[in-house]
mmCIF file of the N, C-alpha and C atoms, coordinates in Angstrom:
data_MODEL
# 
_entry.id   MODEL 
# 
loop_
_atom_site.group_PDB 
_atom_site.id 
_atom_site.type_symbol 
_atom_site.label_atom_id 
_atom_site.label_alt_id 
_atom_site.label_comp_id 
_atom_site.label_asym_id 
_atom_site.label_entity_id 
_atom_site.label_seq_id 
_atom_site.pdbx_PDB_ins_code 
_atom_site.Cartn_x 
_atom_site.Cartn_y 
_atom_site.Cartn_z 
_atom_site.occupancy 
_atom_site.B_iso_or_equiv 
_atom_site.pdbx_formal_charge 
_atom_site.auth_seq_id 
_atom_site.auth_comp_id 
_atom_site.auth_asym_id 
_atom_site.auth_atom_id 
_atom_site.pdbx_PDB_model_num 
ATOM 1   N N  . MET A 1 1  ? 0.832   -1.187 0.000   1.00 0.00 ? 1  MET A N  1 
ATOM 2   C CA . MET A 1 1  ? 0.000   0.000  0.000   1.00 0.00 ? 1  MET A CA 1 
ATOM 3   C C  . MET A 1 1  ? 0.878   1.254  0.000   1.00 0.00 ? 1  MET A C  1 
ATOM 4   N N  . VAL A 1 2  ? 1.924   1.240  0.823   1.00 0.00 ? 2  VAL A N  1 
ATOM 5   C CA . VAL A 1 2  ? 2.814   2.399  0.878   1.00 0.00 ? 2  VAL A CA 1 
ATOM 6   C C  . VAL A 1 2  ? 3.512   2.598  -0.463  1.00 0.00 ? 2  VAL A C  1 
ATOM 7   N N  . LEU A 1 3  ? 3.928   1.507  -1.087  1.00 0.00 ? 3  LEU A N  1 
ATOM 8   C CA . LEU A 1 3  ? 4.586   1.602  -2.389  1.00 0.00 ? 3  LEU A CA 1 
ATOM 9   C C  . LEU A 1 3  ? 3.633   2.169  -3.445  1.00 0.00 ? 3  LEU A C  1 
ATOM 10  N N  . ALA A 1 4  ? 2.379   1.735  -3.425  1.00 0.00 ? 4  ALA A N  1 
ATOM 11  C CA . ALA A 1 4  ? 1.401   2.234  -4.392  1.00 0.00 ? 4  ALA A CA 1 
ATOM 12  C C  . ALA A 1 4  ? 1.164   3.735  -4.197  1.00 0.00 ? 4  ALA A C  1 
ATOM 13  N N  . ILE A 1 5  ? 1.042   4.162  -2.963  1.00 0.00 ? 5  ILE A N  1 
ATOM 14  C CA . ILE A 1 5  ? 0.832   5.594  -2.690  1.00 0.00 ? 5  ILE A CA 1 
ATOM 15  C C  . ILE A 1 5  ? 2.054   6.396  -3.116  1.00 0.00 ? 5  ILE A C  1 
ATOM 16  N N  . PHE A 1 6  ? 3.245   5.856  -2.848  1.00 0.00 ? 6  PHE A N  1 
ATOM 17  C CA . PHE A 1 6  ? 4.474   6.545  -3.252  1.00 0.00 ? 6  PHE A CA 1 
ATOM 18  C C  . PHE A 1 6  ? 4.547   6.686  -4.764  1.00 0.00 ? 6  PHE A C  1 
ATOM 19  N N  . LEU A 1 7  ? 4.255   5.603  -5.489  1.00 0.00 ? 7  LEU A N  1 
ATOM 20  C CA . LEU A 1 7  ? 4.335   5.653  -6.940  1.00 0.00 ? 7  LEU A CA 1 
ATOM 21  C C  . LEU A 1 7  ? 3.299   6.604  -7.538  1.00 0.00 ? 7  LEU A C  1 
ATOM 22  N N  . CYS A 1 8  ? 2.110   6.642  -6.981  1.00 0.00 ? 8  CYS A N  1 
ATOM 23  C CA . CYS A 1 8  ? 1.090   7.580  -7.463  1.00 0.00 ? 8  CYS A CA 1 
ATOM 24  C C  . CYS A 1 8  ? 1.521   9.019  -7.222  1.00 0.00 ? 8  CYS A C  1 
ATOM 25  N N  . GLY A 1 9  ? 2.095   9.278  -6.075  1.00 0.00 ? 9  GLY A N  1 
ATOM 26  C CA . GLY A 1 9  ? 2.555   10.632 -5.766  1.00 0.00 ? 9  GLY A CA 1 
ATOM 27  C C  . GLY A 1 9  ? 3.742   11.048 -6.611  1.00 0.00 ? 9  GLY A C  1 
ATOM 28  N N  . ALA A 1 10 ? 4.674   10.132 -6.836  1.00 0.00 ? 10 ALA A N  1 
ATOM 29  C CA . ALA A 1 10 ? 5.853   10.456 -7.630  1.00 0.00 ? 10 ALA A CA 1 
ATOM 30  C C  . ALA A 1 10 ? 5.490   10.680 -9.090  1.00 0.00 ? 10 ALA A C  1 
ATOM 31  N N  . GLY A 1 11 ? 4.499   9.968  -9.591  1.00 0.00 ? 11 GLY A N  1 
ATOM 32  C CA . GLY A 1 11 ? 4.085   10.147 -10.978 1.00 0.00 ? 11 GLY A CA 1 
ATOM 33  C C  . GLY A 1 11 ? 3.500   11.522 -11.239 1.00 0.00 ? 11 GLY A C  1 
ATOM 34  N N  . GLY A 1 12 ? 2.864   12.097 -10.241 1.00 0.00 ? 12 GLY A N  1 
ATOM 35  C CA . GLY A 1 12 ? 2.298   13.429 -10.398 1.00 0.00 ? 12 GLY A CA 1 
ATOM 36  C C  . GLY A 1 12 ? 3.347   14.508 -10.555 1.00 0.00 ? 12 GLY A C  1 
ATOM 37  N N  . LEU A 1 13 ? 4.554   14.231 -10.078 1.00 0.00 ? 13 LEU A N  1 
ATOM 38  C CA . LEU A 1 13 ? 5.630   15.212 -10.180 1.00 0.00 ? 13 LEU A CA 1 
ATOM 39  C C  . LEU A 1 13 ? 6.249   15.264 -11.578 1.00 0.00 ? 13 LEU A C  1 
ATOM 40  N N  . MET A 1 14 ? 5.951   14.285 -12.415 1.00 0.00 ? 14 MET A N  1 
ATOM 41  C CA . MET A 1 14 ? 6.500   14.278 -13.770 1.00 0.00 ? 14 MET A CA 1 
ATOM 42  C C  . MET A 1 14 ? 6.011   15.479 -14.572 1.00 0.00 ? 14 MET A C  1 
ATOM 43  N N  . PHE A 1 15 ? 4.864   16.012 -14.196 1.00 0.00 ? 15 PHE A N  1 
ATOM 44  C CA . PHE A 1 15 ? 4.323   17.199 -14.862 1.00 0.00 ? 15 PHE A CA 1 
ATOM 45  C C  . PHE A 1 15 ? 5.343   18.331 -14.864 1.00 0.00 ? 15 PHE A C  1 
ATOM 46  N N  . TYR A 1 16 ? 6.046   18.495 -13.746 1.00 0.00 ? 16 TYR A N  1 
ATOM 47  C CA . TYR A 1 16 ? 6.987   19.600 -13.622 1.00 0.00 ? 16 TYR A CA 1 
ATOM 48  C C  . TYR A 1 16 ? 8.214   19.406 -14.503 1.00 0.00 ? 16 TYR A C  1 
ATOM 49  N N  . ASN A 1 17 ? 8.591   18.162 -14.800 1.00 0.00 ? 17 ASN A N  1 
ATOM 50  C CA . ASN A 1 17 ? 9.729   17.919 -15.689 1.00 0.00 ? 17 ASN A CA 1 
ATOM 51  C C  . ASN A 1 17 ? 9.437   18.330 -17.116 1.00 0.00 ? 17 ASN A C  1 
ATOM 52  N N  . TYR A 1 18 ? 8.203   18.186 -17.549 1.00 0.00 ? 18 TYR A N  1 
ATOM 53  C CA . TYR A 1 18 ? 7.844   18.476 -18.934 1.00 0.00 ? 18 TYR A CA 1 
ATOM 54  C C  . TYR A 1 18 ? 7.353   19.905 -19.136 1.00 0.00 ? 18 TYR A C  1 
ATOM 55  N N  . LEU A 1 19 ? 7.061   20.604 -18.072 1.00 0.00 ? 19 LEU A N  1 
ATOM 56  C CA . LEU A 1 19 ? 6.498   21.947 -18.202 1.00 0.00 ? 19 LEU A CA 1 
ATOM 57  C C  . LEU A 1 19 ? 7.463   22.910 -18.886 1.00 0.00 ? 19 LEU A C  1 
ATOM 58  N N  . GLY A 1 20 ? 8.713   22.896 -18.497 1.00 0.00 ? 20 GLY A N  1 
ATOM 59  C CA . GLY A 1 20 ? 9.705   23.804 -19.080 1.00 0.00 ? 20 GLY A CA 1 
ATOM 60  C C  . GLY A 1 20 ? 9.908   23.587 -20.570 1.00 0.00 ? 20 GLY A C  1 
ATOM 61  N N  . PRO A 1 21 ? 10.244  22.377 -21.001 1.00 0.00 ? 21 PRO A N  1 
ATOM 62  C CA . PRO A 1 21 ? 10.454  22.162 -22.439 1.00 0.00 ? 21 PRO A CA 1 
ATOM 63  C C  . PRO A 1 21 ? 9.207   22.420 -23.293 1.00 0.00 ? 21 PRO A C  1 
ATOM 64  N N  . ILE A 1 22 ? 8.034   22.052 -22.783 1.00 0.00 ? 22 ILE A N  1 
ATOM 65  C CA . ILE A 1 22 ? 6.812   22.288 -23.556 1.00 0.00 ? 22 ILE A CA 1 
ATOM 66  C C  . ILE A 1 22 ? 6.547   23.783 -23.681 1.00 0.00 ? 22 ILE A C  1 
ATOM 67  N N  . THR A 1 23 ? 6.720   24.513 -22.583 1.00 0.00 ? 23 THR A N  1 
ATOM 68  C CA . THR A 1 23 ? 6.519   25.964 -22.618 1.00 0.00 ? 23 THR A CA 1 
ATOM 69  C C  . THR A 1 23 ? 7.512   26.619 -23.557 1.00 0.00 ? 23 THR A C  1 
ATOM 70  N N  . LEU A 1 24 ? 8.762   26.182 -23.502 1.00 0.00 ? 24 LEU A N  1 
ATOM 71  C CA . LEU A 1 24 ? 9.788   26.746 -24.378 1.00 0.00 ? 24 LEU A CA 1 
ATOM 72  C C  . LEU A 1 24 ? 9.477   26.456 -25.843 1.00 0.00 ? 24 LEU A C  1 
ATOM 73  N N  . THR A 1 25 ? 9.002   25.255 -26.137 1.00 0.00 ? 25 THR A N  1 
ATOM 74  C CA . THR A 1 25 ? 8.682   24.892 -27.515 1.00 0.00 ? 25 THR A CA 1 
ATOM 75  C C  . THR A 1 25 ? 7.472   25.663 -28.041 1.00 0.00 ? 25 THR A C  1 
ATOM 76  N N  . LEU A 1 26 ? 6.419   25.754 -27.222 1.00 0.00 ? 26 LEU A N  1 
ATOM 77  C CA . LEU A 1 26 ? 5.188   26.389 -27.690 1.00 0.00 ? 26 LEU A CA 1 
ATOM 78  C C  . LEU A 1 26 ? 5.280   27.909 -27.727 1.00 0.00 ? 26 LEU A C  1 
ATOM 79  N N  . LEU A 1 27 ? 5.928   28.495 -26.725 1.00 0.00 ? 27 LEU A N  1 
ATOM 80  C CA . LEU A 1 27 ? 5.931   29.952 -26.620 1.00 0.00 ? 27 LEU A CA 1 
ATOM 81  C C  . LEU A 1 27 ? 7.256   30.594 -27.011 1.00 0.00 ? 27 LEU A C  1 
ATOM 82  N N  . GLY A 1 28 ? 8.307   29.783 -27.153 1.00 0.00 ? 28 GLY A N  1 
ATOM 83  C CA . GLY A 1 28 ? 9.608   30.339 -27.507 1.00 0.00 ? 28 GLY A CA 1 
ATOM 84  C C  . GLY A 1 28 ? 10.346  30.936 -26.332 1.00 0.00 ? 28 GLY A C  1 
ATOM 85  N N  . SER A 1 29 ? 9.776   30.890 -25.154 1.00 0.00 ? 29 SER A N  1 
ATOM 86  C CA . SER A 1 29 ? 10.392  31.442 -23.947 1.00 0.00 ? 29 SER A CA 1 
ATOM 87  C C  . SER A 1 29 ? 9.871   30.673 -22.745 1.00 0.00 ? 29 SER A C  1 
ATOM 88  N N  . ASP A 1 30 ? 10.695  30.593 -21.717 1.00 0.00 ? 30 ASP A N  1 
ATOM 89  C CA . ASP A 1 30 ? 10.248  29.930 -20.500 1.00 0.00 ? 30 ASP A CA 1 
ATOM 90  C C  . ASP A 1 30 ? 9.947   30.936 -19.394 1.00 0.00 ? 30 ASP A C  1 
ATOM 91  N N  . SER A 1 31 ? 9.722   32.181 -19.759 1.00 0.00 ? 31 SER A N  1 
ATOM 92  C CA . SER A 1 31 ? 9.474   33.220 -18.762 1.00 0.00 ? 31 SER A CA 1 
ATOM 93  C C  . SER A 1 31 ? 8.093   33.113 -18.125 1.00 0.00 ? 31 SER A C  1 
ATOM 94  N N  . LEU A 1 32 ? 7.175   32.361 -18.728 1.00 0.00 ? 32 LEU A N  1 
ATOM 95  C CA . LEU A 1 32 ? 5.820   32.232 -18.176 1.00 0.00 ? 32 LEU A CA 1 
ATOM 96  C C  . LEU A 1 32 ? 5.671   31.046 -17.222 1.00 0.00 ? 32 LEU A C  1 
ATOM 97  N N  . ILE A 1 33 ? 6.741   30.311 -16.967 1.00 0.00 ? 33 ILE A N  1 
ATOM 98  C CA . ILE A 1 33 ? 6.648   29.148 -16.089 1.00 0.00 ? 33 ILE A CA 1 
ATOM 99  C C  . ILE A 1 33 ? 6.141   29.524 -14.694 1.00 0.00 ? 33 ILE A C  1 
ATOM 100 N N  . PRO A 1 34 ? 6.628   30.608 -14.061 1.00 0.00 ? 34 PRO A N  1 
ATOM 101 C CA . PRO A 1 34 ? 6.070   30.952 -12.744 1.00 0.00 ? 34 PRO A CA 1 
ATOM 102 C C  . PRO A 1 34 ? 4.561   31.210 -12.781 1.00 0.00 ? 34 PRO A C  1 
ATOM 103 N N  . LEU A 1 35 ? 4.075   31.840 -13.829 1.00 0.00 ? 35 LEU A N  1 
ATOM 104 C CA . LEU A 1 35 ? 2.639   32.088 -13.945 1.00 0.00 ? 35 LEU A CA 1 
ATOM 105 C C  . LEU A 1 35 ? 1.879   30.772 -14.124 1.00 0.00 ? 35 LEU A C  1 
ATOM 106 N N  . LEU A 1 36 ? 2.403   29.866 -14.922 1.00 0.00 ? 36 LEU A N  1 
ATOM 107 C CA . LEU A 1 36 ? 1.754   28.569 -15.109 1.00 0.00 ? 36 LEU A CA 1 
ATOM 108 C C  . LEU A 1 36 ? 1.728   27.775 -13.811 1.00 0.00 ? 36 LEU A C  1 
ATOM 109 N N  . LEU A 1 37 ? 2.810   27.831 -13.039 1.00 0.00 ? 37 LEU A N  1 
ATOM 110 C CA . LEU A 1 37 ? 2.836   27.137 -11.747 1.00 0.00 ? 37 LEU A CA 1 
ATOM 111 C C  . LEU A 1 37 ? 1.829   27.753 -10.779 1.00 0.00 ? 37 LEU A C  1 
ATOM 112 N N  . LEU A 1 38 ? 1.676   29.064 -10.823 1.00 0.00 ? 38 LEU A N  1 
ATOM 113 C CA . LEU A 1 38 ? 0.675   29.724 -9.980  1.00 0.00 ? 38 LEU A CA 1 
ATOM 114 C C  . LEU A 1 38 ? -0.727  29.261 -10.356 1.00 0.00 ? 38 LEU A C  1 
ATOM 115 N N  . ILE A 1 39 ? -1.003  29.148 -11.649 1.00 0.00 ? 39 ILE A N  1 
ATOM 116 C CA . ILE A 1 39 ? -2.321  28.690 -12.097 1.00 0.00 ? 39 ILE A CA 1 
ATOM 117 C C  . ILE A 1 39 ? -2.579  27.264 -11.635 1.00 0.00 ? 39 ILE A C  1 
ATOM 118 N N  . VAL A 1 40 ? -1.570  26.395 -11.753 1.00 0.00 ? 40 VAL A N  1 
ATOM 119 C CA . VAL A 1 40 ? -1.719  25.004 -11.308 1.00 0.00 ? 40 VAL A CA 1 
ATOM 120 C C  . VAL A 1 40 ? -1.982  24.947 -9.806  1.00 0.00 ? 40 VAL A C  1 
ATOM 121 N N  . ASP A 1 41 ? -1.243  25.744 -9.032  1.00 0.00 ? 41 ASP A N  1 
ATOM 122 C CA . ASP A 1 41 ? -1.441  25.743 -7.583  1.00 0.00 ? 41 ASP A CA 1 
ATOM 123 C C  . ASP A 1 41 ? -2.809  26.291 -7.192  1.00 0.00 ? 41 ASP A C  1 
ATOM 124 N N  . LEU A 1 42 ? -3.249  27.340 -7.846  1.00 0.00 ? 42 LEU A N  1 
ATOM 125 C CA . LEU A 1 42 ? -4.571  27.891 -7.535  1.00 0.00 ? 42 LEU A CA 1 
ATOM 126 C C  . LEU A 1 42 ? -5.678  26.908 -7.888  1.00 0.00 ? 42 LEU A C  1 
ATOM 127 N N  . ASP A 1 43 ? -5.495  26.159 -8.975  1.00 0.00 ? 43 ASP A N  1 
ATOM 128 C CA . ASP A 1 43 ? -6.470  25.139 -9.336  1.00 0.00 ? 43 ASP A CA 1 
ATOM 129 C C  . ASP A 1 43 ? -6.500  24.030 -8.288  1.00 0.00 ? 43 ASP A C  1 
ATOM 130 N N  . GLY A 1 44 ? -5.334  23.671 -7.766  1.00 0.00 ? 44 GLY A N  1 
ATOM 131 C CA . GLY A 1 44 ? -5.282  22.669 -6.708  1.00 0.00 ? 44 GLY A CA 1 
ATOM 132 C C  . GLY A 1 44 ? -5.968  23.142 -5.441  1.00 0.00 ? 44 GLY A C  1 
ATOM 133 N N  . ILE A 1 45 ? -5.777  24.397 -5.095  1.00 0.00 ? 45 ILE A N  1 
ATOM 134 C CA . ILE A 1 45 ? -6.443  24.953 -3.911  1.00 0.00 ? 45 ILE A CA 1 
ATOM 135 C C  . ILE A 1 45 ? -7.947  24.994 -4.132  1.00 0.00 ? 45 ILE A C  1 
ATOM 136 N N  . ARG A 1 46 ? -8.357  25.364 -5.354  1.00 0.00 ? 46 ARG A N  1 
ATOM 137 C CA . ARG A 1 46 ? -9.789  25.421 -5.669  1.00 0.00 ? 46 ARG A CA 1 
ATOM 138 C C  . ARG A 1 46 ? -10.440 24.042 -5.529  1.00 0.00 ? 46 ARG A C  1 
ATOM 139 N N  . SER A 1 47 ? -9.703  23.001 -5.830  1.00 0.00 ? 47 SER A N  1 
ATOM 140 C CA . SER A 1 47 ? -10.252 21.658 -5.688  1.00 0.00 ? 47 SER A CA 1 
ATOM 141 C C  . SER A 1 47 ? -10.165 21.150 -4.258  1.00 0.00 ? 47 SER A C  1 
ATOM 142 N N  . ALA A 1 48 ? -9.108  21.524 -3.541  1.00 0.00 ? 48 ALA A N  1 
ATOM 143 C CA . ALA A 1 48 ? -8.890  20.986 -2.196  1.00 0.00 ? 48 ALA A CA 1 
ATOM 144 C C  . ALA A 1 48 ? -9.806  21.628 -1.152  1.00 0.00 ? 48 ALA A C  1 
ATOM 145 N N  . LEU A 1 49 ? -10.088 22.905 -1.292  1.00 0.00 ? 49 LEU A N  1 
ATOM 146 C CA . LEU A 1 49 ? -10.883 23.575 -0.262  1.00 0.00 ? 49 LEU A CA 1 
ATOM 147 C C  . LEU A 1 49 ? -12.292 22.994 -0.120  1.00 0.00 ? 49 LEU A C  1 
ATOM 148 N N  . PRO A 1 50 ? -13.033 22.800 -1.183  1.00 0.00 ? 50 PRO A N  1 
ATOM 149 C CA . PRO A 1 50 ? -14.348 22.183 -0.989  1.00 0.00 ? 50 PRO A CA 1 
ATOM 150 C C  . PRO A 1 50 ? -14.255 20.667 -0.764  1.00 0.00 ? 50 PRO A C  1 
ATOM 151 N N  . GLY A 1 51 ? -13.150 20.048 -1.158  1.00 0.00 ? 51 GLY A N  1 
ATOM 152 C CA . GLY A 1 51 ? -13.020 18.602 -1.041  1.00 0.00 ? 51 GLY A CA 1 
ATOM 153 C C  . GLY A 1 51 ? -12.963 18.107 0.388   1.00 0.00 ? 51 GLY A C  1 
ATOM 154 N N  . GLY A 1 52 ? -12.292 18.830 1.279   1.00 0.00 ? 52 GLY A N  1 
ATOM 155 C CA . GLY A 1 52 ? -12.178 18.412 2.678   1.00 0.00 ? 52 GLY A CA 1 
ATOM 156 C C  . GLY A 1 52 ? -13.516 18.384 3.393   1.00 0.00 ? 52 GLY A C  1 
ATOM 157 N N  . PRO A 1 53 ? -14.233 19.492 3.425   1.00 0.00 ? 53 PRO A N  1 
ATOM 158 C CA . PRO A 1 53 ? -15.548 19.467 4.066   1.00 0.00 ? 53 PRO A CA 1 
ATOM 159 C C  . PRO A 1 53 ? -16.533 18.503 3.395   1.00 0.00 ? 53 PRO A C  1 
ATOM 160 N N  . LEU A 1 54 ? -16.444 18.380 2.078   1.00 0.00 ? 54 LEU A N  1 
ATOM 161 C CA . LEU A 1 54 ? -17.328 17.464 1.375   1.00 0.00 ? 54 LEU A CA 1 
ATOM 162 C C  . LEU A 1 54 ? -17.044 16.019 1.789   1.00 0.00 ? 54 LEU A C  1 
ATOM 163 N N  . ALA A 1 55 ? -15.769 15.684 1.980   1.00 0.00 ? 55 ALA A N  1 
ATOM 164 C CA . ALA A 1 55 ? -15.408 14.327 2.430   1.00 0.00 ? 55 ALA A CA 1 
ATOM 165 C C  . ALA A 1 55 ? -15.926 14.065 3.833   1.00 0.00 ? 55 ALA A C  1 
ATOM 166 N N  . ASN A 1 56 ? -15.943 15.078 4.661   1.00 0.00 ? 56 ASN A N  1 
ATOM 167 C CA . ASN A 1 56 ? -16.487 14.902 6.007   1.00 0.00 ? 56 ASN A CA 1 
ATOM 168 C C  . ASN A 1 56 ? -17.991 14.661 5.979   1.00 0.00 ? 56 ASN A C  1 
ATOM 169 N N  . ILE A 1 57 ? -18.676 15.245 5.011   1.00 0.00 ? 57 ILE A N  1 
ATOM 170 C CA . ILE A 1 57 ? -20.131 15.135 4.955   1.00 0.00 ? 57 ILE A CA 1 
ATOM 171 C C  . ILE A 1 57 ? -20.578 13.841 4.279   1.00 0.00 ? 57 ILE A C  1 
ATOM 172 N N  . ILE A 1 58 ? -20.048 13.545 3.087   1.00 0.00 ? 58 ILE A N  1 
ATOM 173 C CA . ILE A 1 58 ? -20.560 12.405 2.327   1.00 0.00 ? 58 ILE A CA 1 
ATOM 174 C C  . ILE A 1 58 ? -19.587 11.229 2.249   1.00 0.00 ? 58 ILE A C  1 
ATOM 175 N N  . GLY A 1 59 ? -18.399 11.359 2.831   1.00 0.00 ? 59 GLY A N  1 
ATOM 176 C CA . GLY A 1 59 ? -17.422 10.277 2.795   1.00 0.00 ? 59 GLY A CA 1 
ATOM 177 C C  . GLY A 1 59 ? -16.375 10.512 1.720   1.00 0.00 ? 59 GLY A C  1 
ATOM 178 N N  . PRO A 1 60 ? -15.182 9.938  1.907   1.00 0.00 ? 60 PRO A N  1 
ATOM 179 C CA . PRO A 1 60 ? -14.081 10.240 0.988   1.00 0.00 ? 60 PRO A CA 1 
ATOM 180 C C  . PRO A 1 60 ? -14.271 9.718  -0.428  1.00 0.00 ? 60 PRO A C  1 
ATOM 181 N N  . ARG A 1 61 ? -14.837 8.535  -0.583  1.00 0.00 ? 61 ARG A N  1 
ATOM 182 C CA . ARG A 1 61 ? -14.978 7.986  -1.942  1.00 0.00 ? 61 ARG A CA 1 
ATOM 183 C C  . ARG A 1 61 ? -15.991 8.769  -2.767  1.00 0.00 ? 61 ARG A C  1 
ATOM 184 N N  . ARG A 1 62 ? -17.132 9.045  -2.171  1.00 0.00 ? 62 ARG A N  1 
ATOM 185 C CA . ARG A 1 62 ? -18.147 9.810  -2.908  1.00 0.00 ? 62 ARG A CA 1 
ATOM 186 C C  . ARG A 1 62 ? -17.688 11.243 -3.147  1.00 0.00 ? 62 ARG A C  1 
ATOM 187 N N  . ALA A 1 63 ? -16.935 11.816 -2.199  1.00 0.00 ? 63 ALA A N  1 
ATOM 188 C CA . ALA A 1 63 ? -16.424 13.174 -2.379  1.00 0.00 ? 63 ALA A CA 1 
ATOM 189 C C  . ALA A 1 63 ? -15.418 13.226 -3.525  1.00 0.00 ? 63 ALA A C  1 
ATOM 190 N N  . ARG A 1 64 ? -14.557 12.216 -3.612  1.00 0.00 ? 64 ARG A N  1 
ATOM 191 C CA . ARG A 1 64 ? -13.582 12.171 -4.699  1.00 0.00 ? 64 ARG A CA 1 
ATOM 192 C C  . ARG A 1 64 ? -14.294 12.121 -6.047  1.00 0.00 ? 64 ARG A C  1 
ATOM 193 N N  . LEU A 1 65 ? -15.312 11.285 -6.143  1.00 0.00 ? 65 LEU A N  1 
ATOM 194 C CA . LEU A 1 65 ? -16.059 11.193 -7.396  1.00 0.00 ? 65 LEU A CA 1 
ATOM 195 C C  . LEU A 1 65 ? -16.773 12.500 -7.720  1.00 0.00 ? 65 LEU A C  1 
ATOM 196 N N  . ALA A 1 66 ? -17.313 13.148 -6.695  1.00 0.00 ? 66 ALA A N  1 
ATOM 197 C CA . ALA A 1 66 ? -18.022 14.409 -6.922  1.00 0.00 ? 66 ALA A CA 1 
ATOM 198 C C  . ALA A 1 66 ? -17.060 15.492 -7.409  1.00 0.00 ? 66 ALA A C  1 
ATOM 199 N N  . VAL A 1 67 ? -15.884 15.584 -6.786  1.00 0.00 ? 67 VAL A N  1 
ATOM 200 C CA . VAL A 1 67 ? -14.914 16.609 -7.185  1.00 0.00 ? 67 VAL A CA 1 
ATOM 201 C C  . VAL A 1 67 ? -14.385 16.318 -8.581  1.00 0.00 ? 67 VAL A C  1 
ATOM 202 N N  . LEU A 1 68 ? -14.054 15.057 -8.872  1.00 0.00 ? 68 LEU A N  1 
ATOM 203 C CA . LEU A 1 68 ? -13.540 14.724 -10.202 1.00 0.00 ? 68 LEU A CA 1 
ATOM 204 C C  . LEU A 1 68 ? -14.590 14.940 -11.281 1.00 0.00 ? 68 LEU A C  1 
ATOM 205 N N  . THR A 1 69 ? -15.823 14.583 -11.008 1.00 0.00 ? 69 THR A N  1 
ATOM 206 C CA . THR A 1 69 ? -16.891 14.767 -11.988 1.00 0.00 ? 69 THR A CA 1 
ATOM 207 C C  . THR A 1 69 ? -17.130 16.250 -12.241 1.00 0.00 ? 69 THR A C  1 
ATOM 208 N N  . ARG A 1 70 ? -17.165 17.035 -11.179 1.00 0.00 ? 70 ARG A N  1 
ATOM 209 C CA . ARG A 1 70 ? -17.378 18.474 -11.323 1.00 0.00 ? 70 ARG A CA 1 
ATOM 210 C C  . ARG A 1 70 ? -16.235 19.109 -12.090 1.00 0.00 ? 70 ARG A C  1 
ATOM 211 N N  . THR A 1 71 ? -15.007 18.744 -11.770 1.00 0.00 ? 71 THR A N  1 
ATOM 212 C CA . THR A 1 71 ? -13.853 19.322 -12.445 1.00 0.00 ? 71 THR A CA 1 
ATOM 213 C C  . THR A 1 71 ? -13.832 18.925 -13.906 1.00 0.00 ? 71 THR A C  1 
ATOM 214 N N  . ARG A 1 72 ? -14.109 17.667 -14.188 1.00 0.00 ? 72 ARG A N  1 
ATOM 215 C CA . ARG A 1 72 ? -14.071 17.186 -15.566 1.00 0.00 ? 72 ARG A CA 1 
ATOM 216 C C  . ARG A 1 72 ? -15.154 17.858 -16.401 1.00 0.00 ? 72 ARG A C  1 
ATOM 217 N N  . THR A 1 73 ? -16.369 17.941 -15.890 1.00 0.00 ? 73 THR A N  1 
ATOM 218 C CA . THR A 1 73 ? -17.444 18.554 -16.676 1.00 0.00 ? 73 THR A CA 1 
ATOM 219 C C  . THR A 1 73 ? -17.217 20.056 -16.815 1.00 0.00 ? 73 THR A C  1 
ATOM 220 N N  . HIS A 1 74 ? -16.659 20.694 -15.785 1.00 0.00 ? 74 HIS A N  1 
ATOM 221 C CA . HIS A 1 74 ? -16.390 22.123 -15.859 1.00 0.00 ? 74 HIS A CA 1 
ATOM 222 C C  . HIS A 1 74 ? -15.322 22.408 -16.914 1.00 0.00 ? 74 HIS A C  1 
ATOM 223 N N  . ARG A 1 75 ? -14.280 21.592 -16.960 1.00 0.00 ? 75 ARG A N  1 
ATOM 224 C CA . ARG A 1 75 ? -13.218 21.820 -17.941 1.00 0.00 ? 75 ARG A CA 1 
ATOM 225 C C  . ARG A 1 75 ? -13.702 21.536 -19.350 1.00 0.00 ? 75 ARG A C  1 
ATOM 226 N N  . HIS A 1 76 ? -14.544 20.521 -19.536 1.00 0.00 ? 76 HIS A N  1 
ATOM 227 C CA . HIS A 1 76 ? -15.058 20.228 -20.869 1.00 0.00 ? 76 HIS A CA 1 
ATOM 228 C C  . HIS A 1 76 ? -16.022 21.314 -21.328 1.00 0.00 ? 76 HIS A C  1 
ATOM 229 N N  . ALA A 1 77 ? -16.710 21.935 -20.381 1.00 0.00 ? 77 ALA A N  1 
ATOM 230 C CA . ALA A 1 77 ? -17.614 23.018 -20.757 1.00 0.00 ? 77 ALA A CA 1 
ATOM 231 C C  . ALA A 1 77 ? -16.817 24.238 -21.223 1.00 0.00 ? 77 ALA A C  1 
ATOM 232 N N  . GLN A 1 78 ? -15.652 24.475 -20.590 1.00 0.00 ? 78 GLN A N  1 
ATOM 233 C CA . GLN A 1 78 ? -14.824 25.603 -20.982 1.00 0.00 ? 78 GLN A CA 1 
ATOM 234 C C  . GLN A 1 78 ? -14.063 25.327 -22.282 1.00 0.00 ? 78 GLN A C  1 
ATOM 235 N N  . HIS A 1 79 ? -13.541 24.113 -22.404 1.00 0.00 ? 79 HIS A N  1 
ATOM 236 C CA . HIS A 1 79 ? -12.725 23.734 -23.555 1.00 0.00 ? 79 HIS A CA 1 
ATOM 237 C C  . HIS A 1 79 ? -13.249 22.421 -24.121 1.00 0.00 ? 79 HIS A C  1 
ATOM 238 N N  . PRO A 1 80 ? -14.292 22.470 -24.905 1.00 0.00 ? 80 PRO A N  1 
ATOM 239 C CA . PRO A 1 80 ? -14.839 21.219 -25.441 1.00 0.00 ? 80 PRO A CA 1 
ATOM 240 C C  . PRO A 1 80 ? -13.830 20.533 -26.358 1.00 0.00 ? 80 PRO A C  1 
ATOM 241 N N  . LEU A 1 81 ? -13.980 19.220 -26.446 1.00 0.00 ? 81 LEU A N  1 
ATOM 242 C CA . LEU A 1 81 ? -13.105 18.452 -27.323 1.00 0.00 ? 81 LEU A CA 1 
ATOM 243 C C  . LEU A 1 81 ? -13.385 18.812 -28.776 1.00 0.00 ? 81 LEU A C  1 
ATOM 244 N N  . PRO A 1 82 ? -12.350 18.802 -29.603 1.00 0.00 ? 82 PRO A N  1 
ATOM 245 C CA . PRO A 1 82 ? -12.587 19.144 -31.012 1.00 0.00 ? 82 PRO A CA 1 
ATOM 246 C C  . PRO A 1 82 ? -13.438 18.097 -31.699 1.00 0.00 ? 82 PRO A C  1 
ATOM 247 N N  . GLN A 1 83 ? -14.275 18.524 -32.610 1.00 0.00 ? 83 GLN A N  1 
ATOM 248 C CA . GLN A 1 83 ? -15.115 17.620 -33.388 1.00 0.00 ? 83 GLN A CA 1 
ATOM 249 C C  . GLN A 1 83 ? -14.391 17.295 -34.677 1.00 0.00 ? 83 GLN A C  1 
ATOM 250 N N  . TRP A 1 84 ? -13.930 16.061 -34.831 1.00 0.00 ? 84 TRP A N  1 
ATOM 251 C CA . TRP A 1 84 ? -13.133 15.664 -35.998 1.00 0.00 ? 84 TRP A CA 1 
ATOM 252 C C  . TRP A 1 84 ? -13.946 14.912 -36.949 1.00 0.00 ? 84 TRP A C  1 
# 
């Protein structure tokens, strides 16, 4: 169980390894990395703040599903998938 939790947590950090090269390739500069990290952190706070009290009310499993469903539908509403 500890190994599984460690591997899940370590995999999430891979995002930071690819952020610099992708930003440099797409924008030609890596000067926006601090702003992108701020956006990622604010999004994490936006998800974590309602998640704690919600887990206390309806339980951790149902709260996780509620937060993931809300986040997924909210992001698809803002940026719908392209119609090919």
